[in-house]
C-alpha positions in Angstrom: -98.5 -199.3 20.4 -100.0 -196.2 18.8 -101.7 -198.5 16.2 -103.3 -200.5 19.0 -104.7 -197.5 20.7 -106.1 -196.0 17.5 -107.5 -199.4 16.4 -109.2 -199.8 19.8 -110.8 -196.4 19.5 -112.0 -197.0 15.9 -113.5 -200.4 16.8 -115.3 -199.0 19.9 -116.7 -196.0 17.9 -117.9 -198.5 15.1 -119.7 -200.4 17.8 -121.6 -197.3 18.8 -119.8 -197.0 22.1 -120.2 -193.4 23.5 -117.2 -191.3 22.6 -116.3 -190.6 26.2 -116.0 -194.4 27.0 -114.2 -195.1 23.7 -111.6 -192.5 24.6 -111.2 -193.8 28.1 -111.0 -197.5 27.2 -108.5 -196.9 24.3 -106.4 -194.8 26.6 -106.4 -197.5 29.2 -105.3 -200.1 26.6 -102.4 -197.8 25.7 -101.4 -197.4 29.4 -101.5 -201.1 30.0 -99.7 -202.2 26.9 -97.1 -199.5 27.5 -96.5 -200.6 31.1 -97.2 -197.0 32.3 -98.0 -196.5 35.9 -101.8 -196.4 36.5 -101.2 -194.3 39.6 -101.0 -191.3 37.3 -104.6 -191.8 36.2 -106.4 -190.0 39.0 -104.1 -186.9 38.7 -104.7 -186.9 34.9 -108.5 -187.1 35.4 -108.4 -184.2 37.9 -106.1 -182.1 35.7 -108.5 -182.4 32.8 -111.5 -181.1 34.6 -110.1 -178.8 37.3 -110.1 -175.4 35.6 -111.5 -172.0 36.6 -112.4 -171.2 33.0 -114.8 -174.3 32.8 -117.1 -172.5 35.2 -118.1 -170.4 32.2 -119.7 -173.4 30.6 -122.8 -173.8 32.9 -123.3 -170.0 33.1 -123.4 -169.4 29.4 -125.4 -172.6 28.7 -128.0 -171.6 31.3 -128.1 -168.0 30.1 -128.6 -169.0 26.5 -131.3 -171.5 27.3 -133.2 -169.0 29.5 -133.0 -166.2 26.9 -134.3 -168.5 24.2 -137.1 -169.7 26.4 -138.3 -166.2 27.3 -138.5 -165.2 23.6 -135.4 -163.1 23.0 -134.7 -165.0 19.9 -138.0 -163.9 18.3 -137.1 -160.3 18.9 -133.7 -160.8 17.2 -135.3 -162.6 14.2 -137.8 -159.8 13.8 -135.0 -157.2 13.8 -133.0 -159.2 11.2 -136.0 -159.4 8.9 -136.7 -155.7 9.3 -133.1 -154.8 8.4 -132.6 -157.0 5.3 -135.9 -158.7 4.5 -137.0 -156.0 2.1 -134.3 -156.8 -0.5 -134.6 -159.7 -2.9 -133.7 -162.9 -1.0 -133.8 -160.8 2.2 -135.6 -163.5 4.1 -132.7 -165.8 3.4 -130.2 -163.1 4.4 -132.2 -162.6 7.6 -131.4 -166.2 8.6 -127.7 -165.3 8.5 -128.1 -162.0 10.3 -130.4 -163.5 13.0 -127.9 -166.3 13.6 -125.1 -163.8 14.0 -127.2 -162.0 16.6 -128.5 -165.2 18.3 -125.1 -166.9 18.5 -124.0 -163.9 20.6 -126.3 -165.0 23.4 -126.8 -168.8 23.0 -123.3 -170.3 23.0 -124.5 -173.6 21.5 -124.6 -174.5 17.8 -127.2 -177.2 18.3 -129.4 -174.7 20.2 -129.0 -172.3 17.3 -130.2 -174.9 14.8 -133.2 -175.6 16.8 -134.1 -172.0 17.4 -133.3 -170.5 14.0 -134.7 -173.6 12.1 -138.0 -173.6 13.9 -138.6 -169.9 13.6 -137.4 -169.2 10.0 -137.9 -172.4 8.0 -141.8 -172.2 8.0 -141.7 -168.5 6.8 -139.3 -169.4 4.0 -141.5 -172.3 2.9 -144.5 -170.1 2.9 -142.7 -167.4 0.9 -141.9 -169.9 -1.9 -138.4 -171.1 -0.9 -137.9 -174.8 -1.8 -137.4 -177.0 1.2 -133.8 -177.9 0.2 -132.9 -174.2 0.0 -134.5 -173.4 3.3 -132.6 -176.2 5.0 -129.4 -175.1 3.3 -129.7 -171.5 4.6 -130.3 -172.7 8.2 -127.5 -175.2 8.1 -124.9 -172.8 6.5 -125.9 -169.9 8.8 -125.6 -171.9 12.0 -122.3 -173.4 10.8 -121.0 -169.8 10.6 -122.5 -169.0 14.0 -120.1 -171.1 16.0 -117.5 -168.4 15.4 -119.5 -165.8 17.3 -118.8 -165.9 21.0 -119.6 -167.1 23.6 -119.4 -170.5 21.9 -119.0 -173.4 24.4 -116.6 -175.0 21.9 -114.3 -171.9 22.3 -114.2 -172.3 26.1 -113.2 -176.0 25.8 -110.5 -175.0 23.2 -109.1 -172.5 25.7 -109.0 -175.1 28.4 -107.3 -177.8 26.2 -104.8 -175.4 24.6 -104.1 -173.4 27.8 -104.9 -170.3 25.8 -106.9 -167.1 26.8 -110.6 -167.8 26.3 -111.2 -164.1 26.1 -108.7 -163.8 23.2 -110.3 -166.7 21.4 -113.7 -165.0 21.9 -112.6 -161.7 20.5 -110.8 -163.5 17.6 -114.1 -164.9 16.3 -116.1 -161.8 15.6 -114.4 -160.6 12.4 -114.0 -164.1 10.8 -117.7 -164.7 11.5 -118.6 -161.4 9.8 -116.5 -162.3 6.8 -118.1 -165.7 6.5 -121.5 -164.1 6.9 -120.8 -161.7 4.0 -119.7 -164.7 1.9 -123.0 -166.4 2.6 -125.1 -163.4 2.0 -123.4 -162.9 -1.4 -124.4 -166.4 -2.4 -127.9 -165.8 -1.2 -128.1 -162.6 -3.2 -127.0 -164.4 -6.4 -129.4 -167.3 -5.7 -132.3 -165.0 -5.0 -132.0 -163.3 -8.4 -131.4 -166.6 -10.2 -134.4 -168.4 -8.6 -136.7 -165.4 -8.3 -137.0 -165.4 -4.5 -139.5 -162.8 -3.1 -138.8 -159.9 -0.8 -140.7 -158.5 2.1 -142.3 -155.1 2.0 -140.0 -152.3 3.0 -140.6 -151.7 6.7 -141.6 -148.3 7.9 -139.4 -146.4 10.4 -142.1 -147.0 13.0 -142.0 -150.8 12.6 -138.2 -150.9 12.3 -137.7 -148.8 15.4 -140.2 -151.0 17.3 -138.3 -154.1 16.3 -135.1 -152.3 17.4 -136.5 -151.4 20.8 -137.8 -155.0 21.3 -134.3 -156.3 20.6 -132.5 -154.0 23.0 -132.7 -156.4 25.9 -131.1 -159.4 24.1 -128.6 -157.2 22.2 -127.2 -155.9 25.5 -125.5 -159.3 26.0 -123.1 -159.4 23.0 -122.4 -155.6 23.3 -121.5 -156.0 27.0 -119.4 -159.1 26.3 -117.4 -157.4 23.5 -116.8 -154.2 25.4 -116.0 -156.0 28.7 -113.5 -158.3 27.1 -112.0 -155.5 24.9 -111.4 -153.2 27.9 -110.4 -156.0 30.3 -113.3 -155.5 32.7 -114.0 -159.2 33.3 -112.8 -162.7 32.4 -114.8 -165.3 30.4 -116.0 -166.9 33.7 -117.1 -163.6 35.2 -118.8 -162.7 31.9 -120.8 -166.0 32.1 -122.0 -165.2 35.6 -122.9 -161.7 34.6 -124.9 -162.8 31.6 -126.7 -165.6 33.5 -127.7 -163.0 36.2 -128.9 -160.6 33.5 -130.9 -163.4 31.8 -132.6 -164.3 35.1 -133.5 -160.7 35.8 -134.8 -160.2 32.2 -136.9 -163.4 32.4 -138.4 -162.7 35.8 -138.9 -158.9 35.8 -139.1 -157.8 32.1 -140.6 -160.7 30.1 -142.3 -162.4 33.1 -143.1 -165.5 31.0 -140.8 -168.0 32.8 -141.8 -169.6 36.0 -139.5 -170.7 38.8 -140.4 -174.3 38.0 -139.4 -173.9 34.4 -136.2 -172.2 35.5 -135.4 -175.2 37.7 -135.9 -177.4 34.6 -133.4 -175.3 32.7 -130.9 -175.6 35.5 -131.3 -179.3 35.5 -130.6 -179.4 31.7 -127.6 -177.2 32.2 -126.2 -179.4 34.9 -126.5 -182.5 32.7 -124.8 -180.8 29.7 -122.0 -179.4 32.0 -121.4 -182.7 33.6 -121.1 -184.3 30.1 -118.6 -181.7 28.9 -116.4 -181.9 32.1 -116.5 -185.7 32.1 -115.5 -185.8 28.5 -112.5 -183.4 29.2 -111.5 -185.5 32.2 -111.4 -188.7 30.3 -109.8 -187.1 27.3 -106.9 -186.1 29.6 -105.9 -189.8 29.8 -105.8 -189.8 26.0 -103.8 -186.6 25.9 -101.3 -187.9 28.5 -100.9 -191.1 26.6 -100.2 -189.3 23.3 -97.5 -187.2 25.0 -95.9 -190.3 26.6 -95.9 -192.1 23.3 -94.3 -189.1 21.5 -97.1 -188.9 18.9 -96.9 -185.1 18.4 -93.1 -185.4 17.9 -93.5 -188.1 15.3 -96.2 -186.2 13.4 -94.1 -183.0 13.7 -91.2 -184.8 12.0 -93.5 -186.1 9.3 -95.0 -182.7 8.7 -91.7 -180.8 8.8 -91.9 -180.0 5.0 -95.0 -177.8 5.8 -93.0 -175.6 8.2 -92.4 -173.1 5.4 -96.1 -173.0 4.4 -98.2 -172.8 7.6 -101.4 -172.2 5.6 -101.1 -175.7 4.0 -100.7 -177.2 7.5 -103.8 -175.3 8.7 -105.7 -176.4 5.6 -104.8 -180.1 6.1 -105.7 -179.9 9.8 -109.0 -178.2 8.9 -110.0 -181.0 6.5 -109.2 -183.5 9.2 -111.2 -181.6 11.8 -114.2 -181.3 9.5 -114.2 -185.0 8.9 -113.9 -185.8 12.6 -116.5 -183.2 13.4 -118.9 -184.8 11.0 -118.4 -188.3 12.5 -117.7 -187.5 16.2 -119.4 -184.1 16.7 -117.4 -181.0 17.8 -116.2 -181.5 21.3 -115.1 -185.2 20.9 -113.3 -184.2 17.7 -111.4 -181.5 19.5 -110.3 -183.6 22.5 -109.1 -186.3 20.1 -107.1 -184.1 17.6 -105.9 -181.1 19.5 -103.4 -182.9 21.8 -101.8 -184.2 18.6 -101.9 -181.3 16.2 -101.6 -178.3 18.6 -97.9 -178.9 19.6 -97.1 -179.1 15.9 -98.8 -175.8 15.1 -96.7 -174.1 17.9 -93.5 -175.6 16.3 -94.5 -174.1 12.9 -95.1 -170.7 14.5 -98.9 -170.5 14.1 -100.5 -168.2 16.8 -102.6 -170.2 19.2 -105.6 -167.8 18.9 -105.5 -168.0 15.1 -105.2 -171.8 15.3 -108.1 -172.0 17.7 -110.3 -169.8 15.5 -109.5 -171.9 12.4 -110.4 -175.1 14.3 -113.6 -173.6 15.5 -114.6 -172.7 11.9 -113.7 -176.2 10.7 -115.7 -177.9 13.4 -118.7 -175.7 12.5 -118.5 -176.8 8.9 -118.0 -180.4 10.0 -121.2 -180.4 12.1 -123.1 -179.5 8.9 -121.2 -181.7 6.4 -123.1 -184.3 4.4 -124.1 -187.0 4.9 -124.1 -187.5 8.7 -123.2 -184.1 10.3 -125.5 -183.9 13.3 -126.3 -180.2 12.8 -127.2 -180.9 9.2 -129.6 -183.7 10.1 -131.4 -181.4 12.5 -131.7 -178.6 9.9 -133.1 -181.1 7.4 -135.7 -182.2 10.0 -137.3 -178.8 10.0 -137.7 -178.8 6.2 -138.6 -182.6 6.1 -136.3 -183.6 3.2 -133.6 -186.2 2.6 -129.8 -185.6 2.5 -129.7 -186.6 -1.2 -132.3 -184.1 -2.3 -130.8 -181.4 -0.1 -127.2 -181.6 -1.3 -127.9 -180.3 -4.8 -129.1 -177.0 -3.3 -126.5 -177.0 -0.5 -123.2 -177.0 -2.3 -123.1 -173.2 -3.2 -123.6 -172.4 0.5 -121.1 -175.0 1.6 -118.6 -173.6 -0.9 -119.0 -170.1 0.6 -118.2 -171.6 4.0 -115.0 -173.1 2.6 -114.2 -169.7 1.1 -114.7 -168.0 4.4 -112.4 -170.7 6.1 -109.7 -170.2 3.4 -109.8 -166.4 4.0 -109.4 -167.0 7.7 -106.5 -169.3 7.1 -104.7 -167.0 4.7 -105.2 -163.8 6.7 -104.5 -164.4 10.4 -104.7 -160.7 11.1 -108.5 -161.0 10.7 -108.5 -163.1 13.9 -105.7 -161.3 15.8 -106.8 -157.7 15.2 -109.3 -157.4 18.1 -107.2 -159.5 20.6 -104.2 -157.3 19.8 -106.2 -154.1 20.2 -107.3 -155.4 23.6 -103.8 -156.1 24.6 -104.4 -159.8 25.0 -101.9 -161.1 22.5 -98.8 -159.8 20.8 
């Protein structure tokens, strides 16, 4: 039975069937072959999409798109260059720092690749960075950025795992910072080895001007962190607040977005939100079927030897998630794997917030894993190079991402420190 469902899913994916239909059809095959009542389908579909927390998806998506459209990302990039651009390899380091800032307002890894890649790849090429290194910096930085809330992937994880989205949000900040330090260390070494240039040291006047220009976008991550930490609002309420702030900033401060353009952004937001919710609804059939077939229990028995070494289990799951994330992209990989592996992680005693953060980091790497990670292919497009030429330069940065993931796995307190301080987890 399980083999039939898995085989159906693999065949449909191989035939380029959209993931949402591959999940639904393979789930239907399992229900029919298992003689399960199809009357449970409607309730399963509704349960998968009926959640208060999912209201955060359209608000954060719209806010991120609007803030990128009105030019906030340029202000953040200029601030990052002013802070670190004057050291050797500082332009490369500014990619990492700008991504950390920008991820705090965008919520979408693919949007990050587009924004950071388009703004910083040309300056790196003009400064003498080889195209493969420029693409590697953009890819590795945006792979790290998925850990910085408010990532849409984290919201979906909270829904699937029935875990506090706010706790998952807070759990991502420190691991993202650790991974950023790993990346910047590699950039520092590469800069001295390859002789990368450095910008002129900025004056206090220019740096303070860049800081003032960045105040409007930096309000968003600061308010999110403080609001979550002190329990002022939920993730859904934060999304609504950020969306309202973005509209006010675009209309009354920047004044460079028309109502017609805002309507277009709302239309794009509606399409993306519908796709996410439809995917979650259909995946609930798959999740229901896996539970009825006892797949988590069977896998739990097979993985029982790992109960004494939870880090090995997390490492094995991370590798699996990276491979699925490379082939299926982030959200489909999550809805396929989490119903199977999450119950096992609870049996082993892994904290749900730690597990969610590790999964998020692994999916981020998977999106930029050669040769077919969708995020990687986007980053390569801005530098106009092939995957083969790129990999020779990419592996040190990819290794630093793996080191960051391993640190995250081995030291769960890095994830749980802020949620515990906020009183969200024990």
